[in-house]
C-alpha distance (Angstrom), angle and dihedral (degrees) to the residues before:
residue distance angle dihedral
M1 . . .
R2 3.80 . .
N3 3.77 117.6 .
P4 3.85 121.0 -105.7
R5 3.79 94.2 -103.4
I6 3.81 93.0 56.6
A7 3.81 90.6 43.9
G8 3.81 90.9 54.2
Y9 3.83 98.1 -109.4
R10 3.78 125.6 137.8
F11 3.80 137.5 -173.5
P12 3.83 108.5 -115.2
A13 3.78 125.9 -137.3
E14 3.80 114.7 -99.3
W15 3.82 93.1 -112.7
E16 3.81 91.7 59.6
K17 3.81 115.4 102.8
H18 3.83 115.8 -70.7
E19 3.75 129.8 -149.2
A20 3.78 88.8 -163.4
T21 3.75 148.1 -21.7
W22 3.82 119.1 -121.5
L23 3.81 121.3 -142.9
T24 3.82 134.2 172.5
Y25 3.79 115.8 -137.7
P26 3.83 117.7 -116.6
Y27 3.81 111.6 -128.4
L28 3.78 108.1 139.1
D29 3.82 122.1 91.4
D30 3.81 90.1 -144.6
S31 3.81 90.4 64.2
F32 3.82 92.2 62.6
P33 3.80 108.0 18.1
G34 3.79 109.0 -141.6
K35 3.81 91.0 -14.4
L36 3.81 107.5 75.6
E37 3.82 95.9 111.8
Q38 3.81 91.4 44.4
I39 3.80 94.3 56.1
Y40 3.81 95.1 58.4
P41 3.85 97.3 79.4
P42 3.83 95.1 54.5
Y43 3.83 90.3 38.6
I44 3.81 91.5 54.4
E45 3.80 89.9 46.0
F46 3.81 88.4 52.9
I47 3.81 90.8 53.6
K48 3.79 90.8 46.3
Q49 3.78 94.1 53.7
I50 3.83 93.7 47.3
A51 3.83 92.7 46.9
I52 3.81 91.3 60.5
G53 3.79 89.6 74.2
E54 3.83 108.2 21.1
K55 3.78 145.9 5.2
V56 3.76 119.8 -72.0
R57 3.78 114.4 -146.1
I58 3.79 114.0 -166.6
N59 3.81 131.3 -168.0
V60 3.81 110.1 -141.1
P61 3.83 127.0 -175.7
D62 3.81 99.0 -129.7
E63 3.80 146.3 -19.5
I64 3.82 93.0 -83.6
H65 3.78 92.9 58.6
K66 3.78 89.6 41.9
Q67 3.80 90.9 60.2
T68 3.81 91.9 42.5
L69 3.77 90.6 54.4
L70 3.80 94.6 45.4
T71 3.81 89.9 51.7
S72 3.80 91.6 48.9
L73 3.80 92.8 48.0
G74 3.81 92.4 48.6
S75 3.81 92.9 49.4
N76 3.80 89.7 52.3
D77 3.82 94.2 51.7
V78 3.79 94.9 -109.8
G79 3.80 109.9 160.5
L80 3.82 102.1 -115.0
K81 3.82 93.1 -163.1
H82 3.80 87.7 78.5
I83 3.83 95.1 46.4
E84 3.80 123.9 93.3
L85 3.81 121.7 179.5
F86 3.79 127.0 -159.6
V87 3.81 126.3 -168.8
H88 3.83 98.9 -128.1
P89 3.84 110.5 144.1
S90 3.79 114.5 -136.7
N91 3.78 141.8 -170.0
D92 3.77 95.0 -141.6
V93 3.79 144.6 -1.2
W94 3.82 104.8 -107.9
C95 3.81 103.1 110.5
R96 3.80 93.2 169.1
D97 3.79 88.2 72.7
H98 3.79 105.3 32.9
G99 3.80 99.6 29.8
P100 3.80 127.1 94.0
A101 3.80 121.0 -74.3
F102 3.82 103.8 -139.0
V103 3.80 120.2 -150.3
I104 3.79 124.5 -174.0
N105 3.80 140.3 -152.8
P106 3.83 113.8 176.3
K107 3.84 90.5 -165.2
A108 3.79 96.6 53.2
K109 3.80 126.0 94.2
E110 3.81 87.2 -121.2
K111 3.80 100.8 43.0
K112 3.80 94.4 -169.8
A113 3.80 131.8 43.0
I114 3.79 137.6 171.7
V115 3.77 128.0 -124.4
N116 3.79 105.0 -148.8
W117 3.80 104.9 -157.8
E118 3.81 118.6 -174.8
F119 3.80 115.8 -104.7
N120 3.82 124.4 -155.5
A121 3.85 100.0 173.1
W122 3.80 97.2 -97.4
G123 3.74 98.7 -47.5
G124 3.80 100.5 -25.7
K125 3.80 96.1 -57.9
Y126 3.79 94.8 134.8
P127 3.82 139.4 10.7
S128 3.82 112.8 -71.7
D129 3.83 107.1 167.9
L130 3.82 94.3 110.9
D131 3.80 96.2 38.0
N132 3.81 90.2 52.9
Q133 3.82 91.1 60.4
I134 3.80 98.3 52.4
A135 3.82 100.7 85.0
G136 3.78 91.4 49.4
K137 3.81 91.8 49.7
I138 3.81 90.7 51.2
A139 3.78 91.5 49.7
K140 3.80 91.0 50.0
H141 3.83 93.1 48.2
F142 3.80 93.2 53.1
G143 3.80 96.0 35.1
L144 3.79 93.1 -121.5
P145 3.82 126.1 160.2
V146 3.79 112.7 -103.7
Y147 3.79 129.5 -147.5
N148 3.82 114.8 -161.2
P149 3.84 111.4 -163.3
G150 3.82 91.0 178.9
I151 3.81 96.5 -138.2
I152 3.80 134.8 101.4
M153 3.80 115.0 -93.3
E154 3.81 133.0 154.1
G155 3.79 127.3 -156.3
G156 3.80 92.9 -133.8
S157 3.80 90.9 58.6
V158 3.80 93.7 67.1
D159 3.81 137.5 48.6
F160 3.80 129.3 -171.6
N161 3.80 140.3 -150.7
G162 3.81 94.0 -158.0
N163 3.78 91.2 -123.3
G164 3.80 103.3 82.0
S165 3.79 102.9 -70.2
L166 3.83 128.3 111.9
I167 3.78 125.1 -175.5
T168 3.81 123.9 -157.1
T169 3.79 142.4 145.9
C170 3.79 133.8 -99.5
A171 3.80 90.1 -141.6
C172 3.80 92.5 64.9
L173 3.79 109.8 27.5
L174 3.80 95.0 40.2
N175 3.79 93.8 43.8
K176 3.81 111.3 124.3
N177 3.81 90.9 -133.8
R178 3.83 89.7 70.7
N179 3.80 113.0 44.0
P180 3.83 107.4 -10.9
H181 3.81 92.1 168.8
L182 3.83 92.7 61.9
T183 3.80 130.7 79.9
Q184 3.77 122.7 -142.3
Q185 3.77 90.2 -100.9
E186 3.78 91.8 51.9
I187 3.80 91.7 49.9
E188 3.78 89.7 50.5
K189 3.82 89.1 53.6
Y190 3.78 90.0 57.1
L191 3.81 90.7 49.7
F192 3.81 91.6 49.2
D193 3.81 93.1 48.2
Y194 3.81 102.5 39.8
Y195 3.82 102.3 33.2
A196 3.83 91.0 33.9
V197 3.81 94.7 -134.2
S198 3.78 126.6 145.0
Q199 3.80 101.8 -152.5
I200 3.81 135.4 46.2
L201 3.81 117.4 -159.1
W202 3.79 113.1 -162.5
L203 3.78 124.1 -151.6
H204 3.80 120.1 -179.6
D205 3.82 124.1 -132.8
G206 3.79 132.7 9.5
I207 3.79 128.0 -139.0
A208 3.77 129.8 -67.8
G209 3.79 115.8 -86.9
D210 3.77 94.5 25.1
D211 3.81 106.7 134.9
T212 3.81 90.6 -168.9
D213 3.82 88.7 75.6
G214 3.78 95.0 -114.3
H215 3.79 116.1 -26.1
V216 3.77 111.4 -166.5
D217 3.83 93.0 -138.0
D218 3.79 88.5 74.7
I219 3.80 94.1 55.0
T220 3.81 117.6 22.0
R221 3.81 131.1 19.9
F222 3.76 135.2 176.6
V223 3.82 112.3 -123.0
N224 3.82 95.2 178.9
E225 3.80 136.3 -5.3
D226 3.81 95.8 -73.0
T227 3.84 104.6 20.3
V228 3.78 134.0 79.8
V229 3.77 134.3 -178.7
T230 3.75 112.6 -142.6
A231 3.81 128.7 -168.6
I232 3.82 116.9 -114.4
E233 3.79 128.4 -171.6
I234 3.81 114.3 -151.4
D235 3.82 96.6 -170.0
E236 3.81 104.6 89.1
Y237 3.80 90.0 -160.9
D238 3.80 92.2 58.9
E239 3.80 115.7 100.5
N240 3.81 90.2 -126.3
Y241 3.80 94.7 56.8
F242 3.80 101.1 87.1
P243 3.85 99.2 35.4
L244 3.82 91.2 52.0
R245 3.82 91.9 45.9
E246 3.81 89.5 51.4
N247 3.79 90.0 52.6
L248 3.80 90.2 49.7
K249 3.80 89.2 53.8
R250 3.79 90.2 51.9
L251 3.80 92.2 48.8
K252 3.80 91.6 52.8
K253 3.82 89.9 56.8
M254 3.80 95.6 48.6
R255 3.77 125.2 101.7
L256 3.80 127.3 -163.7
L257 3.79 124.7 -128.0
N258 3.81 90.5 -88.7
G259 3.82 90.3 55.4
K260 3.80 94.4 -108.3
Q261 3.77 123.1 135.7
I262 3.80 113.8 -114.9
N263 3.79 116.0 -102.3
I264 3.81 104.3 -122.7
V265 3.79 123.6 -156.9
E266 3.79 117.6 -175.2
L267 3.79 119.6 -130.8
P268 3.82 118.9 -163.7
M269 3.78 122.9 -123.4
P270 3.80 117.8 -122.8
N271 3.78 123.5 -121.5
P272 3.81 111.6 -72.1
Q273 3.79 114.2 -83.9
Y274 3.81 122.7 -153.1
W275 3.78 140.2 -167.4
E276 3.78 105.9 -155.6
D277 3.83 98.8 -48.0
R278 3.78 96.2 -26.3
R279 3.81 122.7 105.9
L280 3.81 113.5 -125.8
P281 3.82 123.5 -143.8
A282 3.82 96.2 -113.4
S283 3.81 111.0 169.2
Y284 3.79 136.4 151.2
A285 3.80 88.1 -143.0
N286 3.77 88.6 76.9
F287 3.83 92.0 83.2
Y288 3.78 124.9 135.1
I289 3.81 125.5 -133.7
S290 3.79 110.4 -144.2
N291 3.80 126.6 176.5
Q292 3.79 94.5 -90.6
A293 3.80 105.5 17.5
V294 3.79 148.4 29.7
I295 3.78 107.6 -131.2
M296 3.79 113.8 -155.1
P297 3.81 130.2 -174.0
L298 3.80 117.8 -115.1
F299 3.82 124.0 -152.9
K300 3.81 103.4 -172.3
C301 3.75 96.7 -106.5
I302 3.82 135.4 112.7
Q303 3.82 92.2 -99.3
D304 3.82 88.9 67.9
D305 3.81 92.1 80.1
V306 3.82 93.5 44.1
A307 3.79 91.5 52.9
L308 3.81 91.9 46.6
D309 3.80 89.7 52.9
V310 3.83 91.8 49.2
L311 3.78 93.5 52.4
T312 3.78 93.5 41.4
S313 3.79 89.2 57.7
L314 3.84 90.3 52.2
F315 3.79 98.9 46.8
P316 3.82 107.6 48.6
D317 3.79 91.1 159.6
R318 3.83 95.2 55.8
K319 3.75 137.6 52.5
V320 3.79 112.9 -115.9
I321 3.78 109.8 -137.2
G322 3.79 125.3 -170.5
I323 3.81 119.3 -150.8
D324 3.80 124.5 -175.0
S325 3.81 110.5 -98.8
V326 3.80 100.3 170.9
D327 3.80 91.6 110.3
I328 3.81 97.7 32.6
V329 3.80 92.2 57.1
W330 3.81 87.9 62.4
G331 3.80 83.6 80.1
F332 3.85 88.6 58.1
G333 3.80 96.2 -107.5
S334 3.76 145.6 59.7
F335 3.81 141.8 -154.5
H336 3.78 99.4 -42.2
C337 3.79 91.0 47.8
L338 3.82 89.5 50.8
S339 3.81 95.9 54.0
Q340 3.78 142.9 59.3
Q341 3.82 121.9 -172.2
E342 3.77 124.0 -132.3
P343 3.83 108.3 -153.8
L344 3.79 124.7 -131.6
V345 3.80 113.8 -122.6
């Protein structure tokens, strides 16, 4: 089967129109140690905000959890007409990484297809056998063409400007626990062919506490074709200070395909968050762009308002909504990690 680039498909930017947002329901205590019950209120609020402007399609483990979720959504005034539930058992909740990567081609007979990357739970850190089946099950349900690159790739490791550029990190994509048989050049070839981009922009390290080995959606995100927000730590004694400054230096040297320098907007880091003695990957960069809103994690510190103001200035066509993520980040992710967009075509 030809790759998506040859077939005329492309991976749209997150701010392009969605048909739906995909989520995977949290039900295992191990996903949020000691916090599972506490994460449901912000999780339901997340669903509610997305459902205002698009469908929300949710993978659930079984019929029992399906009914539990429907009851919870109904009691929280979530419009169920925009909710679709699918019994697709999972190992974890992070749909950004195990969910389907949708590519589109409005001129093709099949206008939408799925790239079904392999998923090994961030280098074999956790079980992934069920998660790795979800994208294929979704493709089968909707009768969509499937491209199978055969290599490990996670949605949180890449971000797109919708105009040919992809940004990622060396720490994650070049990590030997992903595709040790591939060189950087070979990995880039997969990105070119299966995401149909023309430029790869490489940052270096991710943030402290990130067990994904440096996903870019915790540090730097495109907000339009030529602008990124990038996380900055102002406390020089914080372990994120130097890695984030190094990434900022790299960004300043980068040029887009049209030769223009990237517009860079700095986004503060929240106060450090910890689980027992372990640093958690708390970052305002882990926001999600839905059809009608930008949903940003809050961490109950003074930087919350600063970050909300920064994103509000960058998304004049959407309401920027903050939702408490203090408990959700115990699972080592937030709203962008939880979600995967399905484009409208």
